[in-house]
N, C-alpha and C positions, 0 to 999 in steps of 0.2 A: 813918418812910419814909427820912429822912436817914440814920438809923443803918443801915438795910438797904443803902442805896447805898454807904455807907462800907465795910460788911462785904464787899460784892460787889467793890469796888475793891481791897481788900486781898487777897481771894481770887484775883482776876485777876493781881495783882502776884506772888503766891506761885506761881501756875501758870506764869507767865513765867519766874521764877527756876528752878523745877523743870525746865522744859523746857530752859533754858539750860545748867544743870549736867548734866542727863542727856545732852544732845546732845554736850557736851564729853567726858563719860565714855565714851560708846560710840565716838565718832569717834576719840579719842586711842588707845583700845585697838585698834580695827580698823587704824588707821594703823601703830601700833607692830608688831602681828602681821604685817601685810602686808610691812613693810620687813624684819623679821627673817627671814621665810619666803623672800623673794627672796635675801637674803644667804646663808642656809643652803643653799638649792638651788644657788646659784652655786658655792659652795665644794664642795658634794657632787658636782656635775657635773664640776668640774675634777679631783676626786680619783678618780672612777669612770669617767672618759672612756675610759681604756685598757681597762677591763673591758668597757664597752659595745661598743667596737670589736672587741675580741678575740673576744667571744662573739656578735657580729653581732646585737645587740639592735636591733630596729626602732625608729625614732624615735617612731612612734605609740604603741608600748608603753612606751617610756621616759617619754613625757609623760603619757599617759592611764592607764596601768596602774600605773606606779611612783610618779611624783611627785604625781599627782592624789590617789592613795590615801595618800601620805605626809603630806599637809597636815593631815587631820583629827586624826591621832595627835599631830602636833606642837602643834596648837592646844590639844588636851586636856592634854598634858603640861605646857606652859609658860603656860597661861592665868592661874593665880594669880600667877605672877611678873610677867607683863606687865600684868596688871590693877593690881598694886601699883605698878609703875613709872609706869604711865599716870596713876593717881590722884595720885601724888606730883608728877608733871610738871605737870599742868594746875592742880592745887590750889595748888601753890607759885607758879605764874604768877599765879593769881587773887589770892593773898595779897600777892605782890610789887606788884601793881597796885592794892592796897587795895580790891579788889572785895569780899572777904569782910567787911572792916570796914564797907563801905557797906551790904552786905546785912543784917548784924546790926544796924546803926544804924537800918535802916528798920523795925525792930520784929520781925523774924524771929528766933526763938530758935535757938541752936546745935543743939539737938535736932531742930528742924524743918528745919534746913539739911541734916541727914544723910539726910532722906527720899529725895531723888533719887539719892543714892549707894546707898542700900539697894535702890531699884527697879532701878537699873542692874546691881548685883551679882546680884540675883535673875534678871534676864534672862540674864546671862552664865552663871550657875550652871545654869539650865535647859538652855541650849545645850550645856554641858559634860556634863550628865547624859545627854542624848539621844545625843551623840557617843560617850561612853565605853561606854554600855550597848548601843547598837544599831548605830550607823553605823560606828564604828571596827572592831568585830569583823568586820563584813561587808567593809569595805575591806581589812582585813588578809589576807583570803583571797587577793585578787588581788595584794597586795603580796608575800606569801610565795610565791605561785606564780611571780611574776617573779624573785624572789631565788633560788628553787630551780632555775629554768631557766637563769639567766644569771650566778649567783654561786656558790651552794652546790650544786654538782653531785654532791658525794659525800654520800651519806646512810647513816645507820647501819641496817644490815639484819640484824645478828646480835647477839643478847643472851645473856648468861650468867647463871646462877643466878636464874632467874625465880621469884618467889613472889607470890601475891596471893589475895584472897578474892573469890568471885563473889557470895556472900551471907554471912549470919551463921553458916551451918553447913557451908560448903563451902570447903576450902582446896586450893589448887593449887600444885604445885611442879614445876619442870622444870630440868634441867641447862643447856639451851640452847634458843633459838628462832631459826629462820631465816625472815625476813619474805618473801623472794621465793618460796620453796617452800612457805610456810605449814606448816612442820613443826617439831615439838619432839622432843627426845630425853630419855630417862629421866624420864618423867612419872609423877607420883604425885598422885592426887586423893583427899583424905580428906573423908568426910561425917560430921558430928557429930550427936549427939542434943541434947536440951535441957540435959543436964548436961555438955556439951562433951566427951563421950567418943566415940571413933571407933566407928561402927557399920558403916561400909563403906569399903573402900579399893580404888581402881582403880590398877593399875600397868601401864605399857607401856614397852617399850624405845624405841619411836618411834611418833609419831602424825603423820599428814599429812591436811590438810583437803581433802576432795573437794568442789569447788565445784558439781558437778552433783547429787550425792546429798545435799549439805549435811550430811554426816556425816564423822567422822574415821576414816581407815583406820589401824587399830592393829595393830602387830606385837608378838609376845610379850606377849599381853594377859592380865592376871591380875585377877580380881575376888575380894576377900576380904570376907566378911560375918561380923560378930561378933554373937552373941546369947547367951542364957543357956546354950544347949547347947554353945557353943564357937565355933570358927572353921570357916567353910566356904569352900572354894576352888574357883574355876572358871577354867579356862585355855583360851585359843584362840591358835593360832599367828598367825592373821591374821583380823581381823573388822572390820566397819564398825559404829561405835557413835556414838550421840548422847551426848556427854559433858556437855552442859549448859554448854559454854564455846564462845566464838567466837575466830577468829584475832586479832581486835582486842584481846582481853583480854591477849594476850601482849606486845603492842607497848608497851613502857615509854615510848616517846617519841611515841606516835601522836597522842594528843589534844593539840592545841595550843589552850591556853586563850585565846590572843589572838584566835582566830577564832570564839569562841563568844559569842553574846549572853548577857546575865546570866541569863536563864531556863535556857538550856542549861548554862551554867556551874554553876548551882545543882544541877541534876540530876547533872552530872558529879562534883561534890564529894560528893554523897550516895553515888554509885556507888564512888568512890575510897575513901571511908570504910569501906565494906564489904570492899573489897579490902585494907585496911590499907596503902594506898599512901603513899609519902613525898610525893606531889604534893598532899596535902590542904592543908597549911599554905600553900604558895605560891598555891594556887588560892583559898583563903579570903582571903588578903591582896589578891589581884587583885579578888575579888568586893567586898570592903568598900571598896577604893580607888575602885571605880566608883561606889559608892553615896554615900560620905562625902566624897571629895576635893572635890566642888563646893562644900562648905562653906568650903573655904579661900579661894575667891573672895570670899565675904562678909567673912570674918575679915580678909583682907589689905586689903580696901577700907577698912574702918574704921580699921585701923592706919595706912594711908596718909593718910587724912584727918586723923587726930589728929596725925601727925608733921609734916605739911606745911601745916596751915591757919594757922599764925602766921608773920608776917613776920620774917625773920632777916637778919643781915648776910651770911651765906654764900649766901643765896638758894637757887635750885634746886639748885646743886651740893652744898650742905650737906645739903639734904633727900634728894637722891638717894643720897648716901653713907650716911646713916643708914638709909634705906629698903632699899638693897641689902644692907647688913649684916644687917638683920632678916630679909629674905627668904632669904638663904643660911643663917642660923641655923635658920629654919623647915625648909628642905630637909634640912639635916644632921640635925636632930632626927627628921624622918620616916625617914631612912635608918637611924638608930640603932635606933629602935623596931622597924623591919622586921627588922633583923638579930637583935634579941632575940626576935622572934616565931618566926623560922625556926630559930634555933639554941638558943633557950631555952624558957622556959615561959610567955612572955607571949602572951596571947590575940591572934589576928589582928585581932579587932574593936578591942581596946584599942590595938594597935600602930598602927592607922590613926587611931583617934579621939583618942588622947592628945595628939598635936601640935595638933589642932584645938581641944581644950579649953584647953590651956596658952596658946596664942596668942590664943584667944578671950577668956580672962580678961585677957590683956595688952591686947587691944583695948579692953575695957570700961574698964580702969584709965586707959589713955591718953586715951580720949574724955572721961572725967570730969575729967581733969587738963588737958585742952586749954583754951587761953585762950578765954573766951566773949565 
């Protein structure tokens, strides 16, 4: 019975310590993010005030459509960095006040001390996953709508040398495409068989989409069919035809991946793969960043604990200097792997995952070497 009471007393003590550290973890992070968001918005307002006034942007839209939708993206982008700084800040303070020494002296192991840090990082990582995969794409629609109305009034409406695939057997080429008129010039559509040989070719001097008939008005329309008996040609000066393509297929910059949730983004990637689009790699990098980047919150948390949990002469200043150096090394490494993925042969998955693995290993090593 006495042993049971003793165990219960230790369990209550550990719960108290867990709550204390978890509270510091979340409070410091939220305070740091709130302060930096206020500072960033203040500088952004001072920089864009002339544009707001010149374009007659209403105050309600500036506050609720622009800045309110700006905040989730900022939190998602900088949460690993500010989690790292927050952990170093309050853990260094605890170490400087010999709180960590007192906690370890009470019988709590260093490994057990890390549990509230893990719980806190998982909470923040889940928030980041929800933000990046669902909330931010939704808020980006309103953000981009505001920017297109009050900042970027010039849009690209004309494209040259358009080529894409609608599926594995259909290739589309056009000399140019005009977005407002929904028309393309010098169009060629090749249809292939299983052996990748052309079995049908459609050519037209100009095609214009009819929004009422939902067909293309084609001028100088040729249809060439190839079979064992040879080539067969059909010609019409003007005809309405369903070509199996839509006006959106021609718009090279139409799909904004920032406004798609992850489910739509995945479908978009599959579609762009069939088209042979150059947008596949950047889209895959965006997709994997949404899924895997929340791991950086956990990794940076453990690196922060390992770096700042011992008492040093430099105090918080020394820990922050070391921590910021590590954080920027992590960011630079992420940028380098992204460049290799876009311009080289590195897989987008590994471009995003590699920094997490490398710094994850570093976190394990630092935690093992941390003073117990």
